[in-house]
N, C-alpha and C positions, 0 to 999 in steps of 0.2 A: 225824120223822116229816114225811110229804107230807101237804098241804093243798091241797083245790081254793080257788082263788081266782075263778073264775068261769067264763061260757062265752063262745065266740066269737059275738058278734051280726051284727057284718059286718066284712067284710073289703075293705079299698080296695087297686088298685094304681095307681101315677102313672106311666104310660109315659115321658111327656115331663115332666122336671123341672118344677116352679113353674106347671102348668097343672094344672085340674082331672082327677081320675082316674076310675077306673072302680070297681064291685060286683061282686064277685065269691062264686059261691056256695065254690068250691076254687081251689086253687092250688097248685102244685108250691112247694118252700122249697129252695133250696140254698144254698152257704157267700156267697154273695155277697147273700142275700136274699130276698125274693119275686120268682121266675122274671119278669122283665121289669119290675120297679120300678125308676123312673129311669133306665133303660137309654137311652134318650137325653134332651136337652138343646139350648136353643136356645143356639148359640153365635156367638161374635162375632167380629170379624176377629183380636182380639188374643189368641183361644182362651179367654177367661173365657164363664162360663156362665150365663144368663138366670136372674135370682131376684128376691127380695125387696129383696136388701140388697148393698151394693159390700164385697168384699174382694180378696184376692189371686187367688182364685178364680172368684169371683161379680160380675158385673155386674147391680146393680139395672134390670130392664124391667119398667116400671108396664104393667099390661093384661095379664100372662100368666094370671092367675088367672081371668080373664074367658074363657079359654079352656080346652079339656077334652079330653084325649086317651083313647084306649083301645086295647088289642091283639086281643081276642077272642081269636079263633083264626088272626090273620094271622101269617108268621112273615117278612115281608117288609118289617116296619115299621111305627110306628104309625099310626092314623087321628087326625089333628086335627080336633078340631071348633070350630067359631067362637062368638062369644057367643050365638048365637041355637042352638046346638045341631047344627048343618048338618055334615058333614062338610066339607072341604076338599080342592080337587082337586090343587093344587099347593102342600105346605107351606111350602116356600123363599119363594115369590113372597107368597103371602099374609103371612107372616112380617113379610117386609122392608114390605110396605105398611101393616102394620097396627101395627108400631112403628116405623115411618118412620126404619128405619135399612137402609141397604143391604149392611151388612156383615154379618148373621144368616145363619143357617143353621140346620136341623136336624141335630144330630150323632149320632151312636151313640156308646157311652163307648169309650175306648180306653185310653190309661195312666193318665190321671187319671179319679179316681172323681167321679161325679156326687152322690154323697149330701153331705149338710152335715156330717153326725156319723158315727153308726153306720147300719147296715144297716136293721134292724127299730125301729119305733115301736107302742107298744102304750099304748092310752089306756083307761080304768076310765069305766063308766057312772057311779060314785060322784065321780069328779073332775069329768066333765063336768055334773052336777047342781051342784056345788059354784059352777062359772062361772055356771052360769044364775041361781043365787040371788043371786050378788054384781054382776050386771047384770041387773038382770030387762027393762028396758028396750031391752036389745039383742038381736038375734036370733042364738042360738048353737045351733051343731049340731058334731058333729064335722069336720065340712069345714075347719071354722076351723083346727084344729090338726094336720092331714093326717097320721092315725096308719094304719097298714098295717091295726091290729086295734084295733076297738073292742070291748072286753070287758065283758059283762053280770055287774056283781057283787052277790052277797046283800044283800038289805034289810039297810039298819044297816050297810053299809060305808063307814067313812069316807073323805073326799076326801083325795085324793095318799096313798091307799093303796099306790099303785106305789111310794113310797119304801121300803118294808119290804121290794122284792123285789132291790135291788139287793146283788150278790154272792151272789145265789141263782142256781139253774137251773130252769127251767118247761119241763114236758112238755105240748104240746098234743096230746089224743086220745092215737094209740098209737105218734105219728111224731115231728114236730118238737120239736127239743129247743132253748132261748134259753138263753143267759146274759145276765141282765140287769145293767146297767152303773152307768148314770145317768141322769138325766132331760134331756131336751131346753133348751136356753136359747132362750126365745123372743124373737120381734122383732115389729116392727110389721105382718107378715104376717098375723097374728092377727085384726087388726083390718081385713083391705084388704078391699074389696068384689069380690064373685065371685057368677055368677049364683044369685040368691033369699038372697044373705046383703050386704045393705048396709053401708057403710063405718062401723064401730064403732070408735073405738082405745080407749073406755074398758075394753075385755076386756084389753088388754096392760097397763092400768093396774092392774085388778084382781088380776091373776095376778103382777104384780111388787109389789105391796102385799103380797097373800094367800100368796105362796109363792117369793119371791125371783125371781121370772121364767122359774121351771123348773114343766115340766107335762109330764107323760107317765112312759113306761119307755122307753130305747133299749136296745137287744140285739144281741148277735152271734149266729151260727147255731152251734151245735156239733153238730146231727146235723141231716141234710136229710129230707124228709117232705111228703108232702101235708098242707096245711093247710085245714081244712071249719068252715063255719060250724055252729055247736051243740058245736065241741070244748070238751071242759074244759078248764082251764089249770091243770094240779097242779104247786105249787111246792116243791123240795126241802128240807129242813129249811137252816135258815140257821147 
């Protein structure tokens, strides 16, 4: 039997990986994920992408979260916004001065994916409310966790209700279908400062203590379509 798990409250797209994103009322979703999401990244001379951590694919570049990016209706690339929210005329020149690195540039995705893990992240308000209760002195909203979808769950929904979705498929409205796989493994980025959100390392400690450093539901796209604010999420039987 299918069940309604919540309603889409906000949709986020992050045109440039590891920068702040843009709020959307609706977006096309294809096999890669939300159209334009993380399609660009800051790439260094060794081919690694700017992130909040160091791995084989990613290089830590502090300060990217203080920037933002948006596509809007542009088709020639994203618009990069400085920490005050003003558009940047020359993204490459700005990034080199801002990051104090001469080997960085804005790069479109090619053979190597810009995604850390899976292409779509869904976070519930029930889980977000749990974080707020655990760290009442911190400023917490969904931007800390960079979901694509914030889902408004019914009153009384338990935190981490997303865990019950893994291995199941969900349909948004009459179109997009996702296969839910697992939760994101969280890192220090959840407490990193960004506009309106001061440094708060206690958030990561709370998530690590309360839920083994995992939070949200990651998914692949099983059917493309148009995702809209207000769409219900209907889960298939587990």
